[in-house]
C-alpha positions, 0 to 999 in steps of 0.5 A: 500500500502506497501512502499519498504524498501528503501523508508522507509529508505529515509523517516527515514533519511530525514524528519524533522517535526514540530508538533504544538498543544496547547494540550500537550497530542496531541503533545506527541501522534503525535510526538511518531507516527512520531518518530516511522516512523523514522521522526525527530520531534520537537514541538511547543505549539502555533502559535507564537512559530510555526512561530518562529520555521518554519525557522528551515527547516522543511519538514512538519508542522502539525498544529492544527487550533484552538489554543489560541493566534495565531491560526493555520490558522493565523500562517500558513499564516504568515509562508507562507508570 
């Protein structure tokens, strides 16, 4: 399904995304793909950083579930609390 150009323009200007992963390579690949779609992307290297940054008003958070320290599931619980 192809989105109309007007929808893509809205996506490019309004979506702020946080990518959380302990793998630097994974963060880079996901961030590059999202930036290519026009998203504004920020990254976090672990769950604790994600919890801290979640207050910055992201529309979407892509969270790795298995990370050292605070894992993605626990970080997600804390963000939603």
